[in-house]
N, CA, C and O atoms as a GROMACS GRO file, in nm:
protein
  576
    1MET      N    1   0.588  -1.225  -0.874
    1MET     CA    2   0.675  -1.302  -0.781
    1MET      C    3   0.772  -1.207  -0.700
    1MET      O    4   0.834  -1.111  -0.748
    2SER      N    5   0.773  -1.254  -0.562
    2SER     CA    6   0.879  -1.184  -0.485
    2SER      C    7   0.962  -1.279  -0.394
    2SER      O    8   0.928  -1.391  -0.358
    3ILE      N    9   1.075  -1.217  -0.365
    3ILE     CA   10   1.171  -1.300  -0.269
    3ILE      C   11   1.117  -1.250  -0.128
    3ILE      O   12   1.098  -1.133  -0.095
    4LYS      N   13   1.098  -1.365  -0.055
    4LYS     CA   14   1.076  -1.328   0.095
    4LYS      C   15   1.190  -1.339   0.165
    4LYS      O   16   1.273  -1.424   0.132
    5VAL      N   17   1.210  -1.262   0.263
    5VAL     CA   18   1.329  -1.268   0.359
    5VAL      C   19   1.289  -1.223   0.496
    5VAL      O   20   1.232  -1.118   0.524
    6TYR      N   21   1.332  -1.328   0.589
    6TYR     CA   22   1.309  -1.316   0.726
    6TYR      C   23   1.436  -1.292   0.784
    6TYR      O   24   1.529  -1.364   0.748
    7THR      N   25   1.460  -1.184   0.883
    7THR     CA   26   1.588  -1.161   0.955
    7THR      C   27   1.562  -1.167   1.102
    7THR      O   28   1.448  -1.158   1.148
    8ASP      N   29   1.662  -1.181   1.168
    8ASP     CA   30   1.658  -1.167   1.318
    8ASP      C   31   1.796  -1.157   1.380
    8ASP      O   32   1.898  -1.205   1.331
    9GLY      N   33   1.788  -1.091   1.490
    9GLY     CA   34   1.908  -1.089   1.572
    9GLY      C   35   1.889  -1.140   1.707
    9GLY      O   36   1.774  -1.152   1.750
   10ALA      N   37   2.007  -1.176   1.789
   10ALA     CA   38   2.006  -1.251   1.919
   10ALA      C   39   2.130  -1.174   1.971
   10ALA      O   40   2.219  -1.124   1.903
   11CYS      N   41   2.118  -1.174   2.106
   11CYS     CA   42   2.230  -1.124   2.194
   11CYS      C   43   2.221  -1.204   2.335
   11CYS      O   44   2.118  -1.212   2.402
   12LYS      N   45   2.332  -1.257   2.366
   12LYS     CA   46   2.338  -1.323   2.526
   12LYS      C   47   2.396  -1.221   2.606
   12LYS      O   48   2.516  -1.215   2.635
   13GLY      N   49   2.310  -1.142   2.639
   13GLY     CA   50   2.346  -1.025   2.736
   13GLY      C   51   2.341  -0.897   2.608
   13GLY      O   52   2.359  -0.922   2.489
   14ASN      N   53   2.315  -0.778   2.656
   14ASN     CA   54   2.304  -0.656   2.573
   14ASN      C   55   2.378  -0.552   2.622
   14ASN      O   56   2.312  -0.476   2.693
   15PRO      N   57   2.514  -0.518   2.606
   15PRO     CA   58   2.592  -0.597   2.487
   15PRO      C   59   2.639  -0.725   2.539
   15PRO      O   60   2.629  -0.757   2.658
   16GLY      N   61   2.690  -0.798   2.444
   16GLY     CA   62   2.742  -0.927   2.490
   16GLY      C   63   2.749  -1.009   2.356
   16GLY      O   64   2.720  -0.949   2.252
   17PRO      N   65   2.788  -1.149   2.351
   17PRO     CA   66   2.787  -1.228   2.238
   17PRO      C   67   2.655  -1.227   2.160
   17PRO      O   68   2.548  -1.242   2.219
   18GLY      N   69   2.663  -1.210   2.028
   18GLY     CA   70   2.522  -1.205   1.950
   18GLY      C   71   2.544  -1.287   1.818
   18GLY      O   72   2.652  -1.339   1.788
   19GLY      N   73   2.428  -1.294   1.742
   19GLY     CA   74   2.430  -1.345   1.631
   19GLY      C   75   2.306  -1.289   1.545
   19GLY      O   76   2.211  -1.227   1.593
   20TRP      N   77   2.322  -1.319   1.423
   20TRP     CA   78   2.208  -1.277   1.330
   20TRP      C   79   2.189  -1.377   1.252
   20TRP      O   80   2.280  -1.458   1.234
   21GLY      N   81   2.066  -1.389   1.191
   21GLY     CA   82   2.024  -1.497   1.102
   21GLY      C   83   1.924  -1.447   1.001
   21GLY      O   84   1.838  -1.363   1.027
   22ALA      N   85   1.942  -1.511   0.872
   22ALA     CA   86   1.836  -1.458   0.765
   22ALA      C   87   1.797  -1.581   0.685
   22ALA      O   88   1.880  -1.666   0.654
   23LEU      N   89   1.656  -1.587   0.650
   23LEU     CA   90   1.611  -1.702   0.579
   23LEU      C   91   1.548  -1.621   0.437
   23LEU      O   92   1.461  -1.534   0.438
   24ILE      N   93   1.615  -1.674   0.323
   24ILE     CA   94   1.572  -1.635   0.209
   24ILE      C   95   1.495  -1.728   0.120
   24ILE      O   96   1.544  -1.835   0.083
   25ILE      N   97   1.380  -1.692   0.088
   25ILE     CA   98   1.290  -1.778   0.014
   25ILE      C   99   1.272  -1.724  -0.118
   25ILE      O  100   1.219  -1.613  -0.126
   26ASP      N  101   1.308  -1.786  -0.226
   26ASP     CA  102   1.304  -1.749  -0.357
   26ASP      C  103   1.226  -1.853  -0.432
   26ASP      O  104   1.288  -1.951  -0.473
   27GLY      N  105   1.096  -1.844  -0.456
   27GLY     CA  106   1.009  -1.969  -0.514
   27GLY      C  107   1.040  -2.102  -0.430
   27GLY      O  108   1.009  -2.111  -0.311
   28ASP      N  109   1.099  -2.198  -0.495
   28ASP     CA  110   1.121  -2.326  -0.421
   28ASP      C  111   1.239  -2.319  -0.361
   28ASP      O  112   1.261  -2.410  -0.281
   29SER      N  113   1.325  -2.235  -0.376
   29SER     CA  114   1.484  -2.221  -0.328
   29SER      C  115   1.479  -2.161  -0.187
   29SER      O  116   1.399  -2.070  -0.165
   30ARG      N  117   1.554  -2.203  -0.096
   30ARG     CA  118   1.562  -2.155   0.045
   30ARG      C  119   1.711  -2.122   0.078
   30ARG      O  120   1.788  -2.212   0.044
   31LYS      N  121   1.754  -2.038   0.123
   31LYS     CA  122   1.894  -2.008   0.155
   31LYS      C  123   1.900  -1.959   0.304
   31LYS      O  124   1.834  -1.859   0.333
   32GLU      N  125   1.967  -2.014   0.391
   32GLU     CA  126   1.989  -1.976   0.516
   32GLU      C  127   2.132  -1.904   0.549
   32GLU      O  128   2.235  -1.953   0.503
   33LEU      N  129   2.134  -1.810   0.614
   33LEU     CA  130   2.257  -1.742   0.645
   33LEU      C  131   2.265  -1.699   0.790
   33LEU      O  132   2.166  -1.652   0.846
   34TYR      N  133   2.370  -1.713   0.846
   34TYR     CA  134   2.394  -1.677   0.999
   34TYR      C  135   2.560  -1.671   1.046
   34TYR      O  136   2.655  -1.731   0.996
   35ALA      N  137   2.559  -1.579   1.156
   35ALA     CA  138   2.710  -1.562   1.183
   35ALA      C  139   2.691  -1.501   1.321
   35ALA      O  140   2.577  -1.469   1.354
   36GLY      N  141   2.806  -1.480   1.416
   36GLY     CA  142   2.783  -1.454   1.539
   36GLY      C  143   2.898  -1.322   1.556
   36GLY      O  144   2.978  -1.304   1.463
   37ASN      N  145   2.902  -1.248   1.654
   37ASN     CA  146   2.988  -1.143   1.700
   37ASN      C  147   2.994  -1.162   1.834
   37ASN      O  148   2.893  -1.171   1.903
   38PRO      N  149   3.129  -1.169   1.886
   38PRO     CA  150   3.165  -1.174   2.043
   38PRO      C  151   3.118  -1.064   2.124
   38PRO      O  152   3.082  -1.082   2.240
   39ASP      N  153   3.116  -0.930   2.056
   39ASP     CA  154   3.082  -0.831   2.144
   39ASP      C  155   2.984  -0.740   2.050
   39ASP      O  156   3.028  -0.672   1.958
   40THR      N  157   2.864  -0.746   2.079
   40THR     CA  158   2.758  -0.672   2.008
   40THR      C  159   2.626  -0.650   2.088
   40THR      O  160   2.609  -0.701   2.200
   41THR      N  161   2.533  -0.574   2.027
   41THR     CA  162   2.392  -0.547   2.074
   41THR      C  163   2.294  -0.619   1.994
   41THR      O  164   2.316  -0.671   1.884
   42ASN      N  165   2.180  -0.617   2.060
   42ASN     CA  166   2.066  -0.685   1.983
   42ASN      C  167   2.032  -0.607   1.854
   42ASN      O  168   2.020  -0.665   1.746
   43ASN      N  169   2.016  -0.473   1.869
   43ASN     CA  170   2.003  -0.400   1.765
   43ASN      C  171   2.104  -0.403   1.645
   43ASN      O  172   2.068  -0.410   1.528
   44GLN      N  173   2.221  -0.397   1.684
   44GLN     CA  174   2.327  -0.414   1.566
   44GLN      C  175   2.295  -0.566   1.505
   44GLN      O  176   2.316  -0.580   1.384
   45MET      N  177   2.251  -0.669   1.574
   45MET     CA  178   2.236  -0.793   1.486
   45MET      C  179   2.119  -0.791   1.422
   45MET      O  180   2.115  -0.849   1.314
   46GLU      N  181   2.016  -0.733   1.465
   46GLU     CA  182   1.913  -0.720   1.388
   46GLU      C  183   1.932  -0.649   1.252
   46GLU      O  184   1.879  -0.690   1.148
   47MET      N  185   2.016  -0.533   1.259
   47MET     CA  186   2.055  -0.476   1.150
   47MET      C  187   2.150  -0.539   1.060
   47MET      O  188   2.146  -0.519   0.938
   48GLN      N  189   2.247  -0.624   1.122
   48GLN     CA  190   2.338  -0.703   1.038
   48GLN      C  191   2.277  -0.813   0.948
   48GLN      O  192   2.311  -0.844   0.834
   49ALA      N  193   2.170  -0.869   1.033
   49ALA     CA  194   2.093  -0.980   0.952
   49ALA      C  195   2.036  -0.924   0.820
   49ALA      O  196   2.054  -0.983   0.714
   50ALA      N  197   1.956  -0.787   0.831
   50ALA     CA  198   1.898  -0.736   0.715
   50ALA      C  199   2.017  -0.705   0.624
   50ALA      O  200   2.010  -0.735   0.504
   51ILE      N  201   2.122  -0.648   0.674
   51ILE     CA  202   2.251  -0.629   0.570
   51ILE      C  203   2.308  -0.733   0.465
   51ILE      O  204   2.334  -0.722   0.345
   52GLU      N  205   2.318  -0.836   0.553
   52GLU     CA  206   2.378  -0.976   0.508
   52GLU      C  207   2.273  -1.029   0.397
   52GLU      O  208   2.314  -1.079   0.292
   53ALA      N  209   2.152  -1.018   0.422
   53ALA     CA  210   2.045  -1.091   0.340
   53ALA      C  211   2.041  -0.998   0.212
   53ALA      O  212   2.030  -1.053   0.102
   54LEU      N  213   2.050  -0.864   0.220
   54LEU     CA  214   2.051  -0.767   0.120
   54LEU      C  215   2.165  -0.758   0.024
   54LEU      O  216   2.154  -0.728  -0.095
   55LYS      N  217   2.294  -0.791   0.097
   55LYS     CA  218   2.401  -0.821   0.014
   55LYS      C  219   2.395  -0.954  -0.066
   55LYS      O  220   2.443  -0.967  -0.179
   56TYR      N  221   2.336  -1.044  -0.002
   56TYR     CA  222   2.320  -1.180  -0.080
   56TYR      C  223   2.245  -1.130  -0.209
   56TYR      O  224   2.290  -1.149  -0.322
   57LEU      N  225   2.122  -1.061  -0.182
   57LEU     CA  226   2.048  -1.044  -0.306
   57LEU      C  227   2.094  -0.932  -0.385
   57LEU      O  228   2.023  -0.904  -0.481
   58LYS      N  229   2.190  -0.868  -0.367
   58LYS     CA  230   2.239  -0.745  -0.438
   58LYS      C  231   2.236  -0.771  -0.583
   58LYS      O  232   2.282  -0.877  -0.624
   59GLY      N  233   2.183  -0.682  -0.667
   59GLY     CA  234   2.172  -0.714  -0.805
   59GLY      C  235   2.019  -0.753  -0.858
   59GLY      O  236   1.979  -0.728  -0.972
   60THR      N  237   1.952  -0.809  -0.770
   60THR     CA  238   1.829  -0.860  -0.818
   60THR      C  239   1.741  -0.742  -0.833
   60THR      O  240   1.752  -0.640  -0.765
   61SER      N  241   1.639  -0.764  -0.940
   61SER     CA  242   1.541  -0.669  -0.976
   61SER      C  243   1.411  -0.711  -0.913
   61SER      O  244   1.319  -0.630  -0.913
   62GLU      N  245   1.395  -0.830  -0.859
   62GLU     CA  246   1.263  -0.868  -0.802
   62GLU      C  247   1.236  -0.796  -0.671
   62GLU      O  248   1.329  -0.754  -0.602
   63LEU      N  249   1.114  -0.782  -0.638
   63LEU     CA  250   1.038  -0.729  -0.520
   63LEU      C  251   1.096  -0.825  -0.395
   63LEU      O  252   1.075  -0.946  -0.396
   64ILE      N  253   1.168  -0.762  -0.290
   64ILE     CA  254   1.206  -0.825  -0.194
   64ILE      C  255   1.100  -0.794  -0.072
   64ILE      O  256   1.067  -0.679  -0.045
   65GLU      N  257   1.058  -0.887  -0.015
   65GLU     CA  258   0.945  -0.834   0.092
   65GLU      C  259   1.054  -0.882   0.226
   65GLU      O  260   1.088  -1.000   0.233
   66LEU      N  261   1.092  -0.804   0.306
   66LEU     CA  262   1.173  -0.827   0.420
   66LEU      C  263   1.096  -0.802   0.542
   66LEU      O  264   1.047  -0.691   0.566
   67TYR      N  265   1.083  -0.928   0.634
   67TYR     CA  266   1.014  -0.933   0.751
   67TYR      C  267   1.109  -0.942   0.860
   67TYR      O  268   1.198  -1.027   0.858
   68THR      N  269   1.095  -0.858   0.957
   68THR     CA  270   1.166  -0.828   1.082
   68THR      C  271   1.091  -0.813   1.194
   68THR      O  272   0.991  -0.742   1.181
   69ASP      N  273   1.118  -0.872   1.329
   69ASP     CA  274   1.054  -0.843   1.431
   69ASP      C  275   1.121  -0.714   1.509
   69ASP      O  276   1.097  -0.683   1.626
   70SER      N  277   1.191  -0.661   1.438
   70SER     CA  278   1.262  -0.529   1.513
   70SER      C  279   1.194  -0.394   1.459
   70SER      O  280   1.219  -0.356   1.344
   71ASN      N  281   1.119  -0.333   1.532
   71ASN     CA  282   1.062  -0.215   1.510
   71ASN      C  283   1.173  -0.092   1.489
   71ASN      O  284   1.153   0.010   1.423
   72TYR      N  285   1.280  -0.121   1.552
   72TYR     CA  286   1.389  -0.031   1.534
   72TYR      C  287   1.442  -0.027   1.408
   72TYR      O  288   1.474   0.079   1.354
   73LEU      N  289   1.454  -0.136   1.354
   73LEU     CA  290   1.490  -0.155   1.213
   73LEU      C  291   1.412  -0.123   1.132
   73LEU      O  292   1.450  -0.056   1.037
   74ARG      N  293   1.280  -0.161   1.146
   74ARG     CA  294   1.190  -0.116   1.011
   74ARG      C  295   1.154   0.028   1.031
   74ARG      O  296   1.143   0.093   0.928
   75GLN      N  297   1.135   0.089   1.143
   75GLN     CA  298   1.086   0.229   1.158
   75GLN      C  299   1.217   0.309   1.110
   75GLN      O  300   1.206   0.408   1.038
   76GLY      N  301   1.351   0.259   1.155
   76GLY     CA  302   1.474   0.345   1.131
   76GLY      C  303   1.481   0.359   0.981
   76GLY      O  304   1.511   0.470   0.938
   77ILE      N  305   1.457   0.257   0.895
   77ILE     CA  306   1.490   0.259   0.773
   77ILE      C  307   1.374   0.324   0.684
   77ILE      O  308   1.396   0.386   0.580
   78THR      N  309   1.254   0.302   0.736
   78THR     CA  310   1.147   0.366   0.667
   78THR      C  311   1.085   0.490   0.684
   78THR      O  312   1.005   0.547   0.609
   79GLU      N  313   1.148   0.537   0.829
   79GLU     CA  314   1.092   0.675   0.871
   79GLU      C  315   1.204   0.768   0.927
   79GLU      O  316   1.226   0.883   0.889
   80TRP      N  317   1.267   0.704   1.017
   80TRP     CA  318   1.346   0.817   1.094
   80TRP      C  319   1.482   0.845   1.022
   80TRP      O  320   1.545   0.946   1.051
   81ILE      N  321   1.522   0.763   0.935
   81ILE     CA  322   1.642   0.786   0.836
   81ILE      C  323   1.645   0.926   0.770
   81ILE      O  324   1.739   1.005   0.768
   82VAL      N  325   1.525   0.939   0.718
   82VAL     CA  326   1.525   1.070   0.637
   82VAL      C  327   1.567   1.201   0.713
   82VAL      O  328   1.650   1.277   0.662
   83ASN      N  329   1.514   1.224   0.823
   83ASN     CA  330   1.552   1.327   0.901
   83ASN      C  331   1.697   1.328   0.963
   83ASN      O  332   1.766   1.428   0.984
   84TRP      N  333   1.732   1.193   0.991
   84TRP     CA  334   1.879   1.179   1.046
   84TRP      C  335   1.960   1.226   0.934
   84TRP      O  336   2.052   1.301   0.968
   85LYS      N  337   1.949   1.203   0.815
   85LYS     CA  338   2.038   1.241   0.728
   85LYS      C  339   2.034   1.399   0.688
   85LYS      O  340   2.132   1.462   0.649
   86LEU      N  341   1.900   1.451   0.704
   86LEU     CA  342   1.893   1.581   0.684
   86LEU      C  343   1.956   1.664   0.808
   86LEU      O  344   1.993   1.780   0.790
   87ASN      N  345   1.966   1.599   0.937
   87ASN     CA  346   2.016   1.669   1.047
   87ASN      C  347   2.184   1.618   1.066
   87ASN      O  348   2.243   1.619   1.174
   88ASN      N  349   2.232   1.581   0.959
   88ASN     CA  350   2.374   1.536   0.975
   88ASN      C  351   2.391   1.418   1.069
   88ASN      O  352   2.481   1.423   1.153
   89TRP      N  353   2.306   1.305   1.060
   89TRP     CA  354   2.328   1.193   1.159
   89TRP      C  355   2.301   1.230   1.303
   89TRP      O  356   2.357   1.172   1.396
   90ARG      N  357   2.209   1.333   1.320
   90ARG     CA  358   2.181   1.354   1.460
   90ARG      C  359   2.027   1.334   1.467
   90ARG      O  360   1.946   1.357   1.377
   91THR      N  361   1.999   1.283   1.603
   91THR     CA  362   1.834   1.253   1.612
   91THR      C  363   1.775   1.385   1.639
   91THR      O  364   1.838   1.490   1.628
   92ALA      N  365   1.642   1.375   1.678
   92ALA     CA  366   1.554   1.487   1.700
   92ALA      C  367   1.619   1.554   1.827
   92ALA      O  368   1.621   1.677   1.828
   93SER      N  369   1.667   1.495   1.921
   93SER     CA  370   1.708   1.555   2.041
   93SER      C  371   1.864   1.606   2.030
   93SER      O  372   1.926   1.645   2.128
   94LYS      N  373   1.914   1.601   1.910
   94LYS     CA  374   2.052   1.650   1.872
   94LYS      C  375   2.162   1.539   1.915
   94LYS      O  376   2.282   1.565   1.914
   95LYS      N  377   2.119   1.435   1.946
   95LYS     CA  378   2.242   1.329   1.972
   95LYS      C  379   2.272   1.261   1.844
   95LYS      O  380   2.193   1.253   1.750
   96PRO      N  381   2.419   1.201   1.850
   96PRO     CA  382   2.459   1.141   1.738
   96PRO      C  383   2.337   0.988   1.739
   96PRO      O  384   2.285   0.931   1.834
   97VAL      N  385   2.327   0.963   1.599
   97VAL     CA  386   2.254   0.847   1.577
   97VAL      C  387   2.340   0.714   1.608
   97VAL      O  388   2.447   0.692   1.552
   98ALA      N  389   2.285   0.633   1.697
   98ALA     CA  390   2.352   0.530   1.727
   98ALA      C  391   2.356   0.430   1.623
   98ALA      O  392   2.257   0.413   1.551
   99ASN      N  393   2.463   0.360   1.609
   99ASN     CA  394   2.480   0.246   1.498
   99ASN      C  395   2.486   0.312   1.363
   99ASN      O  396   2.446   0.247   1.266
  100LYS      N  397   2.532   0.436   1.346
  100LYS     CA  398   2.532   0.515   1.222
  100LYS      C  399   2.606   0.433   1.108
  100LYS      O  400   2.558   0.440   0.994
  101ARG      N  401   2.704   0.365   1.128
  101ARG     CA  402   2.771   0.294   1.028
  101ARG      C  403   2.685   0.195   0.965
  101ARG      O  404   2.690   0.177   0.843
  102LEU      N  405   2.598   0.124   1.046
  102LEU     CA  406   2.507   0.009   1.005
  102LEU      C  407   2.399   0.076   0.927
  102LEU      O  408   2.357   0.032   0.821
  103TRP      N  409   2.359   0.180   0.980
  103TRP     CA  410   2.240   0.243   0.906
  103TRP      C  411   2.281   0.303   0.784
  103TRP      O  412   2.191   0.312   0.701
  104ILE      N  413   2.395   0.346   0.750
  104ILE     CA  414   2.435   0.407   0.625
  104ILE      C  415   2.453   0.266   0.521
  104ILE      O  416   2.427   0.278   0.402
  105GLU      N  417   2.497   0.139   0.572
  105GLU     CA  418   2.495   0.024   0.508
  105GLU      C  419   2.353  -0.011   0.456
  105GLU      O  420   2.335  -0.033   0.336
  106VAL      N  421   2.249  -0.016   0.548
  106VAL     CA  422   2.132  -0.063   0.527
  106VAL      C  423   2.068   0.028   0.408
  106VAL      O  424   2.011  -0.017   0.309
  107ASP      N  425   2.087   0.160   0.435
  107ASP     CA  426   2.042   0.268   0.338
  107ASP      C  427   2.097   0.232   0.200
  107ASP      O  428   2.025   0.203   0.104
  108GLU      N  429   2.232   0.237   0.197
  108GLU     CA  430   2.286   0.217   0.064
  108GLU      C  431   2.239   0.083   0.001
  108GLU      O  432   2.215   0.093  -0.120
  109LEU      N  433   2.225  -0.017   0.046
  109LEU     CA  434   2.167  -0.143  -0.010
  109LEU      C  435   2.016  -0.117  -0.042
  109LEU      O  436   1.964  -0.149  -0.149
  110SER      N  437   1.955  -0.058   0.056
  110SER     CA  438   1.816  -0.031   0.026
  110SER      C  439   1.785   0.060  -0.103
  110SER      O  440   1.686   0.038  -0.172
  111ASN      N  441   1.863   0.152  -0.127
  111ASN     CA  442   1.863   0.237  -0.233
  111ASN      C  443   1.881   0.155  -0.378
  111ASN      O  444   1.841   0.198  -0.486
  112THR      N  445   1.940   0.047  -0.359
  112THR     CA  446   1.977  -0.034  -0.482
  112THR      C  447   1.876  -0.149  -0.520
  112THR      O  448   1.880  -0.208  -0.628
  113LEU      N  449   1.793  -0.173  -0.428
  113LEU     CA  450   1.697  -0.285  -0.422
  113LEU      C  451   1.549  -0.224  -0.424
  113LEU      O  452   1.527  -0.103  -0.411
  114ASN      N  453   1.450  -0.322  -0.440
  114ASN     CA  454   1.310  -0.295  -0.449
  114ASN      C  455   1.268  -0.367  -0.332
  114ASN      O  456   1.242  -0.487  -0.343
  115ILE      N  457   1.257  -0.300  -0.206
  115ILE     CA  458   1.215  -0.362  -0.076
  115ILE      C  459   1.076  -0.302  -0.018
  115ILE      O  460   1.041  -0.184  -0.018
  116GLU      N  461   1.015  -0.399   0.025
  116GLU     CA  462   0.897  -0.378   0.126
  116GLU      C  463   0.934  -0.423   0.248
  116GLU      O  464   0.949  -0.542   0.274
  117TRP      N  465   0.951  -0.312   0.342
  117TRP     CA  466   0.971  -0.371   0.494
  117TRP      C  467   0.842  -0.404   0.583
  117TRP      O  468   0.751  -0.324   0.603
  118HIS      N  469   0.847  -0.520   0.627
  118HIS     CA  470   0.726  -0.548   0.724
  118HIS      C  471   0.784  -0.588   0.860
  118HIS      O  472   0.896  -0.637   0.877
  119TRP      N  473   0.695  -0.561   0.952
  119TRP     CA  474   0.706  -0.606   1.085
  119TRP      C  475   0.613  -0.719   1.111
  119TRP      O  476   0.495  -0.722   1.074
  120VAL      N  477   0.682  -0.823   1.187
  120VAL     CA  478   0.620  -0.936   1.232
  120VAL      C  479   0.646  -0.964   1.368
  120VAL      O  480   0.761  -0.950   1.411
  121LYS      N  481   0.540  -1.007   1.450
  121LYS     CA  482   0.545  -1.022   1.599
  121LYS      C  483   0.656  -1.130   1.638
  121LYS      O  484   0.636  -1.244   1.594
  122GLY      N  485   0.757  -1.109   1.706
  122GLY     CA  486   0.859  -1.219   1.747
  122GLY      C  487   0.801  -1.320   1.820
  122GLY      O  488   0.708  -1.293   1.897
  123HIS      N  489   0.842  -1.436   1.807
  123HIS     CA  490   0.820  -1.550   1.905
  123HIS      C  491   0.664  -1.576   1.902
  123HIS      O  492   0.603  -1.592   2.008
  124ASP      N  493   0.603  -1.579   1.790
  124ASP     CA  494   0.457  -1.578   1.778
  124ASP      C  495   0.406  -1.676   1.674
  124ASP      O  496   0.300  -1.663   1.613
  125GLY      N  497   0.492  -1.774   1.661
  125GLY     CA  498   0.455  -1.879   1.550
  125GLY      C  499   0.480  -1.854   1.422
  125GLY      O  500   0.456  -1.947   1.345
  126ASP      N  501   0.526  -1.746   1.372
  126ASP     CA  502   0.547  -1.724   1.221
  126ASP      C  503   0.665  -1.808   1.174
  126ASP      O  504   0.778  -1.786   1.216
  127PRO      N  505   0.639  -1.906   1.085
  127PRO     CA  506   0.754  -2.009   1.062
  127PRO      C  507   0.882  -1.931   1.004
  127PRO      O  508   0.994  -1.963   1.046
  128GLY      N  509   0.868  -1.842   0.919
  128GLY     CA  510   0.977  -1.776   0.876
  128GLY      C  511   1.068  -1.690   0.996
  128GLY      O  512   1.191  -1.690   1.004
  129ASN      N  513   0.988  -1.626   1.072
  129ASN     CA  514   1.041  -1.555   1.172
  129ASN      C  515   1.114  -1.636   1.282
  129ASN      O  516   1.215  -1.595   1.339
  130GLU      N  517   1.051  -1.763   1.311
  130GLU     CA  518   1.108  -1.850   1.406
  130GLU      C  519   1.234  -1.928   1.342
  130GLU      O  520   1.324  -1.968   1.417
  131ARG      N  521   1.239  -1.947   1.224
  131ARG     CA  522   1.357  -2.010   1.158
  131ARG      C  523   1.481  -1.898   1.162
  131ARG      O  524   1.598  -1.932   1.179
  132ALA      N  525   1.441  -1.766   1.144
  132ALA     CA  526   1.527  -1.644   1.157
  132ALA      C  527   1.612  -1.651   1.290
  132ALA      O  528   1.734  -1.651   1.302
  133ASP      N  529   1.507  -1.657   1.395
  133ASP     CA  530   1.550  -1.652   1.535
  133ASP      C  531   1.638  -1.782   1.563
  133ASP      O  532   1.735  -1.780   1.640
  134TYR      N  533   1.599  -1.888   1.498
  134TYR     CA  534   1.687  -2.025   1.530
  134TYR      C  535   1.819  -1.984   1.479
  134TYR      O  536   1.914  -2.005   1.555
  135LEU      N  537   1.843  -1.930   1.366
  135LEU     CA  538   1.960  -1.910   1.285
  135LEU      C  539   2.047  -1.803   1.373
  135LEU      O  540   2.168  -1.822   1.385
  136ALA      N  541   1.990  -1.704   1.428
  136ALA     CA  542   2.051  -1.599   1.488
  136ALA      C  543   2.090  -1.655   1.630
  136ALA      O  544   2.192  -1.608   1.680
  137ASN      N  545   2.032  -1.735   1.689
  137ASN     CA  546   2.084  -1.799   1.794
  137ASN      C  547   2.195  -1.910   1.767
  137ASN      O  548   2.284  -1.932   1.850
  138LEU      N  549   2.186  -1.974   1.655
  138LEU     CA  550   2.306  -2.049   1.624
  138LEU      C  551   2.421  -1.958   1.585
  138LEU      O  552   2.534  -2.007   1.591
  139GLY      N  553   2.408  -1.834   1.546
  139GLY     CA  554   2.520  -1.738   1.524
  139GLY      C  555   2.577  -1.714   1.655
  139GLY      O  556   2.697  -1.732   1.674
  140ALA      N  557   2.487  -1.670   1.758
  140ALA     CA  558   2.534  -1.633   1.897
  140ALA      C  559   2.596  -1.757   1.971
  140ALA      O  560   2.696  -1.737   2.040
  141ASP      N  561   2.550  -1.865   1.963
  141ASP     CA  562   2.619  -1.960   2.022
  141ASP      C  563   2.751  -2.006   1.963
  141ASP      O  564   2.828  -2.081   2.023
  142SER      N  565   2.771  -1.957   1.840
  142SER     CA  566   2.903  -1.997   1.782
  142SER      C  567   3.039  -1.900   1.828
  142SER      O  568   3.157  -1.916   1.797
  143VAL      N  569   2.978  -1.802   1.908
  143VAL     CA  570   3.090  -1.725   1.965
  143VAL      C  571   3.083  -1.703   2.121
  143VAL      O  572   3.162  -1.633   2.185
  144SER      N  573   2.979  -1.772   2.170
  144SER     CA  574   2.970  -1.757   2.338
  144SER      C  575   3.019  -1.877   2.410
  144SER      O  576   3.018  -1.880   2.533
   0.00000   0.00000   0.00000
């Protein structure tokens, strides 16, 4: 048995007011989380959604299947972060990694949990992704 997590970020302008949303499904139990930020970016909200869901699940030993429509988040945490850390938080082009503080937080949480990262096409009818998108927009609307 695994816990399914759907996360999404939204931004009204980029940068601008934004929000994040997370749907956590654990058996028959569902938990919805969301909040907004008055000055943020879409990528930051995608990352914040994952961070907040993982914080909520901190301490669980169950497999977490995390679904995101952000390739930036999925590839960043599953591929790019290894070299970023080796290169002192610099990209392949030697520039500072954007959103370093958030990447460190995602990485630290990931290292304490059993997570499978999945990409899902956004706005394509996946019920979990659609609900996370709705929650992210609720968060964005709360600050715009």
